[in-house]
TIVO-2410 file (N, C-alpha, C; in nm, 3 decimals):
# residues 75
REC num residu      c1      c2      c3 atome chaine
REC   1      M   0.160  -1.774  -1.754     N      A
REC   1      M   0.019  -1.804  -1.764    CA      A
REC   1      M  -0.048  -1.771  -1.631     C      A
REC   2      K  -0.165  -1.711  -1.637     N      A
REC   2      K  -0.242  -1.681  -1.518    CA      A
REC   2      K  -0.360  -1.776  -1.511     C      A
REC   3      K  -0.388  -1.820  -1.390     N      A
REC   3      K  -0.504  -1.906  -1.366    CA      A
REC   3      K  -0.581  -1.844  -1.250     C      A
REC   4      V  -0.711  -1.834  -1.265     N      A
REC   4      V  -0.795  -1.772  -1.163    CA      A
REC   4      V  -0.878  -1.879  -1.093     C      A
REC   5      F  -0.873  -1.875  -0.960     N      A
REC   5      F  -0.956  -1.962  -0.877    CA      A
REC   5      F  -1.049  -1.869  -0.799     C      A
REC   6      R  -1.171  -1.911  -0.780     N      A
REC   6      R  -1.267  -1.820  -0.718    CA      A
REC   6      R  -1.361  -1.895  -0.624     C      A
REC   7      D  -1.384  -1.832  -0.509     N      A
REC   7      D  -1.488  -1.877  -0.417    CA      A
REC   7      D  -1.588  -1.763  -0.405     C      A
REC   8      V  -1.714  -1.795  -0.396     N      A
REC   8      V  -1.817  -1.692  -0.383    CA      A
REC   8      V  -1.894  -1.710  -0.253     C      A
REC   9      M  -1.821  -1.745  -0.149     N      A
REC   9      M  -1.883  -1.767  -0.018    CA      A
REC   9      M  -1.804  -1.693   0.087     C      A
REC  10      S  -1.851  -1.695   0.205     N      A
REC  10      S  -1.785  -1.629   0.317    CA      A
REC  10      S  -1.646  -1.687   0.338     C      A
REC  11      G  -1.551  -1.599   0.375     N      A
REC  11      G  -1.417  -1.643   0.408    CA      A
REC  11      G  -1.415  -1.731   0.532     C      A
REC  12      N  -1.522  -1.726   0.612     N      A
REC  12      N  -1.530  -1.808   0.733    CA      A
REC  12      N  -1.575  -1.951   0.704     C      A
REC  13      A  -1.621  -1.975   0.581     N      A
REC  13      A  -1.667  -2.109   0.545    CA      A
REC  13      A  -1.551  -2.207   0.554     C      A
REC  14      T  -1.578  -2.324   0.610     N      A
REC  14      T  -1.471  -2.422   0.623    CA      A
REC  14      T  -1.440  -2.491   0.491     C      A
REC  15      E  -1.538  -2.507   0.406     N      A
REC  15      E  -1.519  -2.567   0.274    CA      A
REC  15      E  -1.508  -2.456   0.171     C      A
REC  16      R  -1.389  -2.435   0.118     N      A
REC  16      R  -1.368  -2.334   0.014    CA      A
REC  16      R  -1.294  -2.399  -0.101     C      A
REC  17      P  -1.370  -2.455  -0.196     N      A
REC  17      P  -1.308  -2.532  -0.304    CA      A
REC  17      P  -1.211  -2.450  -0.390     C      A
REC  18      G  -1.239  -2.323  -0.413     N      A
REC  18      G  -1.149  -2.240  -0.493    CA      A
REC  18      G  -1.012  -2.227  -0.428     C      A
REC  19      L  -1.010  -2.201  -0.297     N      A
REC  19      L  -0.884  -2.191  -0.225    CA      A
REC  19      L  -0.813  -2.325  -0.224     C      A
REC  20      S  -0.884  -2.431  -0.198     N      A
REC  20      S  -0.823  -2.565  -0.197    CA      A
REC  20      S  -0.761  -2.598  -0.333     C      A
REC  21      D  -0.834  -2.565  -0.441     N      A
REC  21      D  -0.783  -2.591  -0.575    CA      A
REC  21      D  -0.659  -2.508  -0.604     C      A
REC  22      A  -0.659  -2.382  -0.561     N      A
REC  22      A  -0.543  -2.294  -0.584    CA      A
REC  22      A  -0.421  -2.346  -0.509     C      A
REC  23      L  -0.439  -2.388  -0.385     N      A
REC  23      L  -0.327  -2.438  -0.306    CA      A
REC  23      L  -0.273  -2.568  -0.364     C      A
REC  24      T  -0.360  -2.651  -0.419     N      A
REC  24      T  -0.318  -2.776  -0.481    CA      A
REC  24      T  -0.246  -2.750  -0.613     C      A
REC  25      Y  -0.293  -2.653  -0.688     N      A
REC  25      Y  -0.240  -2.621  -0.821    CA      A
REC  25      Y  -0.104  -2.550  -0.815     C      A
REC  26      A  -0.081  -2.469  -0.713     N      A
REC  26      A   0.038  -2.384  -0.704    CA      A
REC  26      A   0.166  -2.467  -0.701     C      A
REC  27      R   0.263  -2.421  -0.779     N      A
REC  27      R   0.394  -2.486  -0.787    CA      A
REC  27      R   0.503  -2.387  -0.750     C      A
REC  28      K   0.621  -2.437  -0.722     N      A
REC  28      K   0.735  -2.353  -0.688    CA      A
REC  28      K   0.750  -2.242  -0.793     C      A
REC  29      G   0.763  -2.120  -0.743     N      A
REC  29      G   0.777  -2.004  -0.831    CA      A
REC  29      G   0.646  -1.933  -0.861     C      A
REC  30      D   0.533  -1.998  -0.833     N      A
REC  30      D   0.403  -1.935  -0.852    CA      A
REC  30      D   0.379  -1.833  -0.741     C      A
REC  31      V   0.281  -1.746  -0.762     N      A
REC  31      V   0.240  -1.650  -0.661    CA      A
REC  31      V   0.088  -1.654  -0.652     C      A
REC  32      I   0.037  -1.674  -0.532     N      A
REC  32      I  -0.108  -1.668  -0.509    CA      A
REC  32      I  -0.141  -1.526  -0.469     C      A
REC  33      V  -0.238  -1.465  -0.540     N      A
REC  33      V  -0.277  -1.327  -0.516    CA      A
REC  33      V  -0.423  -1.325  -0.472     C      A
REC  34      V  -0.450  -1.252  -0.362     N      A
REC  34      V  -0.587  -1.233  -0.316    CA      A
REC  34      V  -0.616  -1.084  -0.310     C      A
REC  35      W  -0.742  -1.049  -0.319     N      A
REC  35      W  -0.782  -0.909  -0.313    CA      A
REC  35      W  -0.760  -0.852  -0.173     C      A
REC  36      I  -0.801  -0.929  -0.072     N      A
REC  36      I  -0.790  -0.885   0.066    CA      A
REC  36      I  -0.750  -1.005   0.152     C      A
REC  37      L  -0.674  -0.980   0.254     N      A
REC  37      L  -0.610  -1.084   0.335    CA      A
REC  37      L  -0.707  -1.189   0.388     C      A
REC  38      D  -0.826  -1.149   0.426     N      A
REC  38      D  -0.919  -1.246   0.485    CA      A
REC  38      D  -0.972  -1.347   0.384     C      A
REC  39      R  -0.938  -1.331   0.257     N      A
REC  39      R  -0.978  -1.430   0.157    CA      A
REC  39      R  -0.890  -1.554   0.162     C      A
REC  40      L  -0.774  -1.543   0.227     N      A
REC  40      L  -0.683  -1.657   0.233    CA      A
REC  40      L  -0.704  -1.741   0.358     C      A
REC  41      G  -0.729  -1.679   0.472     N      A
REC  41      G  -0.740  -1.754   0.596    CA      A
REC  41      G  -0.867  -1.725   0.672     C      A
REC  42      R  -0.919  -1.827   0.740     N      A
REC  42      R  -1.041  -1.812   0.819    CA      A
REC  42      R  -1.014  -1.743   0.951     C      A
REC  43      S  -0.889  -1.752   0.996     N      A
REC  43      S  -0.849  -1.690   1.123    CA      A
REC  43      S  -0.702  -1.656   1.108     C      A
REC  44      L  -0.648  -1.584   1.204     N      A
REC  44      L  -0.506  -1.549   1.200    CA      A
REC  44      L  -0.421  -1.676   1.202     C      A
REC  45      A  -0.458  -1.771   1.286     N      A
REC  45      A  -0.382  -1.896   1.293    CA      A
REC  45      A  -0.385  -1.971   1.159     C      A
REC  46      H  -0.502  -1.975   1.096     N      A
REC  46      H  -0.514  -2.042   0.967    CA      A
REC  46      H  -0.435  -1.967   0.860     C      A
REC  47      L  -0.442  -1.836   0.863     N      A
REC  47      L  -0.368  -1.753   0.767    CA      A
REC  47      L  -0.218  -1.781   0.777     C      A
REC  48      I  -0.166  -1.782   0.898     N      A
REC  48      I  -0.023  -1.810   0.919    CA      A
REC  48      I   0.011  -1.950   0.869     C      A
REC  49      Q  -0.073  -2.046   0.899     N      A
REC  49      Q  -0.050  -2.183   0.855    CA      A
REC  49      Q  -0.041  -2.191   0.702     C      A
REC  50      V  -0.132  -2.124   0.633     N      A
REC  50      V  -0.134  -2.129   0.486    CA      A
REC  50      V  -0.010  -2.059   0.429     C      A
REC  51      V   0.026  -1.943   0.483     N      A
REC  51      V   0.143  -1.871   0.433    CA      A
REC  51      V   0.271  -1.952   0.457     C      A
REC  52      V   0.283  -2.015   0.571     N      A
REC  52      V   0.399  -2.101   0.599    CA      A
REC  52      V   0.402  -2.218   0.501     C      A
REC  53      Q   0.286  -2.276   0.474     N      A
REC  53      Q   0.276  -2.386   0.378    CA      A
REC  53      Q   0.321  -2.339   0.239     C      A
REC  54      L   0.276  -2.221   0.199     N      A
REC  54      L   0.315  -2.168   0.069    CA      A
REC  54      L   0.465  -2.143   0.063     C      A
REC  55      Q   0.519  -2.083   0.168     N      A
REC  55      Q   0.662  -2.054   0.173    CA      A
REC  55      Q   0.744  -2.182   0.163     C      A
REC  56      A   0.703  -2.286   0.234     N      A
REC  56      A   0.775  -2.414   0.230    CA      A
REC  56      A   0.773  -2.475   0.090     C      A
REC  57      A   0.667  -2.448   0.015     N      A
REC  57      A   0.654  -2.501  -0.121    CA      A
REC  57      A   0.718  -2.410  -0.225     C      A
REC  58      G   0.773  -2.296  -0.181     N      A
REC  58      G   0.835  -2.203  -0.274    CA      A
REC  58      G   0.734  -2.119  -0.351     C      A
REC  59      V   0.614  -2.105  -0.295     N      A
REC  59      V   0.506  -2.029  -0.359    CA      A
REC  59      V   0.493  -1.895  -0.288     C      A
REC  60      G   0.490  -1.787  -0.366     N      A
REC  60      G   0.475  -1.654  -0.309    CA      A
REC  60      G   0.329  -1.623  -0.278     C      A
REC  61      F   0.309  -1.517  -0.203     N      A
REC  61      F   0.173  -1.473  -0.167    CA      A
REC  61      F   0.167  -1.322  -0.173     C      A
REC  62      R   0.059  -1.270  -0.232     N      A
REC  62      R   0.034  -1.126  -0.235    CA      A
REC  62      R  -0.110  -1.098  -0.198     C      A
REC  63      S  -0.127  -0.995  -0.115     N      A
REC  63      S  -0.260  -0.943  -0.084    CA      A
REC  63      S  -0.264  -0.799  -0.133     C      A
REC  64      L  -0.352  -0.770  -0.224     N      A
REC  64      L  -0.354  -0.638  -0.288    CA      A
REC  64      L  -0.396  -0.526  -0.194     C      A
REC  65      Q  -0.496  -0.547  -0.112     N      A
REC  65      Q  -0.546  -0.441  -0.022    CA      A
REC  65      Q  -0.444  -0.402   0.084     C      A
REC  66      E  -0.375  -0.500   0.139     N      A
REC  66      E  -0.280  -0.473   0.247    CA      A
REC  66      E  -0.139  -0.448   0.195     C      A
REC  67      N  -0.121  -0.457   0.063     N      A
REC  67      N   0.010  -0.438   0.001    CA      A
REC  67      N   0.113  -0.533   0.063     C      A
REC  68      M   0.073  -0.656   0.085     N      A
REC  68      M   0.161  -0.760   0.141    CA      A
REC  68      M   0.212  -0.845   0.027     C      A
REC  69      D   0.341  -0.871   0.026     N      A
REC  69      D   0.401  -0.947  -0.082    CA      A
REC  69      D   0.520  -1.026  -0.025     C      A
REC  70      T   0.503  -1.158  -0.014     N      A
REC  70      T   0.610  -1.240   0.043    CA      A
REC  70      T   0.722  -1.266  -0.058     C      A
REC  71      T   0.708  -1.218  -0.182     N      A
REC  71      T   0.811  -1.240  -0.281    CA      A
REC  71      T   0.918  -1.131  -0.280     C      A
REC  72      T   0.901  -1.030  -0.192     N      A
REC  72      T   0.998  -0.922  -0.182    CA      A
REC  72      T   1.051  -0.916  -0.039     C      A
REC  73      S   1.167  -0.856  -0.022     N      A
REC  73      S   1.224  -0.846   0.111    CA      A
REC  73      S   1.142  -0.753   0.201     C      A
REC  74      G   1.074  -0.656   0.144     N      A
REC  74      G   0.994  -0.563   0.224    CA      A
REC  74      G   0.850  -0.604   0.238     C      A
REC  75      G   0.813  -0.717   0.173     N      A
REC  75      G   0.675  -0.758   0.165    CA      A
REC  75      G   0.615  -0.807   0.290     C      A
***
């Protein structure tokens, strides 16, 4: 099953309910997919924090524009 979460505001916004909902909803084995990397994190430090959080929860991450995929060894 696919579930879509969406924010229609700047990636720099501190309150992003779509991202918060996606992070809360994600379970082990799920993969969070974003169009472009800056949709996940407000800064490099925040991006790393979120990806580490996802990895610890067993949730994969993919960014389509950068061809980044944490669910593969080359990702």
